[in-house]
C-alpha positions in Angstrom: 0.3 -13.6 1.5 1.7 -14.1 -2.2 -1.3 -15.0 -4.6 -0.6 -14.6 -8.1 -4.0 -13.5 -8.9 -3.8 -10.7 -6.8 -3.5 -7.3 -8.9 -0.8 -4.8 -6.8 -0.9 -1.5 -8.0 2.0 1.4 -7.3 0.8 5.5 -7.0 1.0 7.0 -10.6 3.1 9.7 -9.4 6.0 6.9 -7.8 9.6 8.1 -8.9 11.9 6.2 -10.5 14.1 5.7 -7.9 11.8 2.4 -6.3 11.0 3.7 -3.3 7.5 3.0 -2.8 4.9 0.4 -2.4 2.2 -1.3 -3.9 -1.5 -2.1 -2.3 -3.8 -5.1 -3.6 -7.4 -5.4 -2.7 -8.9 -8.5 -1.2 -12.5 -8.9 0.6 -12.4 -6.8 3.6 -8.7 -5.6 3.5 -6.7 -4.0 2.2 -2.8 -5.6 1.4 1.0 -3.5 1.1 4.0 -4.4 0.1 7.2 -3.6 -0.8 7.6 -2.7 -4.1 11.0 -4.0 -4.4 10.3 -7.2 -3.2 7.8 -8.7 -4.7 8.3 -11.7 -2.3 8.9 -10.2 1.5 6.3 -9.4 3.5 3.0 -7.8 3.2 1.1 -5.7 5.7 -2.5 -6.6 5.6 -5.2 -3.4 6.9 -9.2 -3.9 7.1 -11.3 -1.1 5.4 -11.5 0.8 8.6 -7.8 1.1 9.3 -7.4 1.7 5.4 -9.5 4.7 5.1 -8.0 6.2 8.6 -4.4 6.0 7.0 -5.6 7.4 3.5 -7.9 10.3 5.5 -4.4 11.0 7.6 -1.9 11.2 4.2 -4.8 13.4 2.7 -4.5 15.5 5.9 -1.2 16.1 6.3 -0.6 14.3 8.9 2.7 12.6 8.1 4.0 15.2 6.2 7.9 15.8 7.3 8.4 18.9 9.0 
């Protein structure tokens, strides 16, 4: 799903090493891709799924032990 009209953005906390993802909002979904492979695959998450993921990140659910 590569669309020239999409506005892709990445976190301002992304480091210089380039290990990042970019996200774009579309109606009823959030899209995510690897910032190093702009023409590669795109994942699509429904708004409730994305909200659950963000809540897990904020709660430290995915922190490395």
